[in-house]
PABA-780014 format. One line per field, with one value per residue (C-alpha): residue number from 1; x, y, z. Coordinates in nm, 3 decimals, padded with zeros to 5 digits. Layout:
# PABA-780014
k c(NUM|...)
px c(X|...)
py c(Y|...)
pz c(Z|...)
***
This chain:
# PABA-780014
k c(1|2|3|4|5|6|7|8|9|10|11|12|13|14|15|16|17|18|19|20|21|22|23|24|25|26|27|28|29|30|31|32|33|34|35|36|37|38|39|40|41|42|43|44|45|46|47|48|49|50|51|52|53|54|55|56|57|58|59|60|61|62|63|64|65|66|67|68|69|70|71|72|73|74|75|76|77|78|79|80)
px c(00.004|00.319|00.438|00.095|00.043|00.393|00.359|00.045|00.171|00.470|00.298|00.066|00.332|00.636|00.387|00.608|00.486|00.612|00.990|01.260|01.445|01.076|01.125|01.546|01.475|01.213|01.418|01.708|01.515|01.294|01.648|01.763|01.454|01.487|01.843|01.704|01.431|01.640|01.901|01.585|01.454|01.759|01.999|01.761|01.518|01.218|00.900|00.744|00.535|00.783|01.007|00.748|00.676|01.021|01.080|00.804|00.896|01.286|01.127|00.860|01.148|01.414|01.178|00.914|01.213|01.360|01.077|01.019|01.395|01.325|01.006|01.160|01.428|01.181|01.024|01.346|01.396|01.696|01.894|01.837)
py c(00.022|00.256|00.164|00.219|00.590|00.677|00.601|00.805|01.090|01.140|01.088|01.401|01.585|01.530|01.413|01.073|00.726|00.409|00.467|00.178|00.484|00.503|00.136|00.126|00.429|00.244|-00.037|00.139|00.363|00.037|-00.145|00.169|00.158|-00.215|-00.171|00.077|-00.143|-00.458|-00.215|-00.100|-00.426|-00.639|-00.400|-00.209|-00.486|-00.295|-00.435|-00.515|-00.216|00.056|-00.085|-00.073|00.241|00.380|00.181|00.350|00.681|00.652|00.504|00.821|01.088|00.960|00.860|01.134|01.402|01.286|01.315|01.685|01.784|01.669|01.886|02.124|02.101|02.074|02.389|02.570|02.762|02.718|03.083|03.171)
pz c(00.014|00.063|-00.273|-00.389|-00.228|-00.305|-00.677|-00.723|-00.552|-00.723|-01.030|-00.945|-00.829|-01.099|-01.354|-01.485|-01.573|-01.389|-01.459|-01.385|-01.188|-00.976|-00.870|-00.800|-00.570|-00.374|-00.359|-00.216|00.046|00.143|00.198|00.432|00.604|00.628|00.786|01.034|01.133|01.197|01.392|01.623|01.665|01.729|01.894|02.097|02.216|02.115|02.032|01.668|01.639|01.767|01.543|01.213|01.312|01.298|00.982|00.836|00.924|00.786|00.454|00.483|00.532|00.319|00.015|00.047|00.122|-00.209|-00.389|-00.282|-00.377|-00.713|-00.758|-00.616|-00.882|-01.156|-01.073|-01.059|-01.421|-01.565|-01.645|-02.023)
***
């Protein structure tokens, strides 16, 4: 569901269709969030709910922050 919603949001914000770069960046940020989830769950000895919440937050901050950066760069006009 998270991937579907982020795809729909980015399609409306940046106006691009489903691209391989979207899939690769999604997998990259999901791996980063999974690493954070593993660290929180096993090293800090927290519960599953807390670790999934932290994983979702890390994914959202990294991935949606990246989308916001791309959106801001696309709005910036190149000097003529």
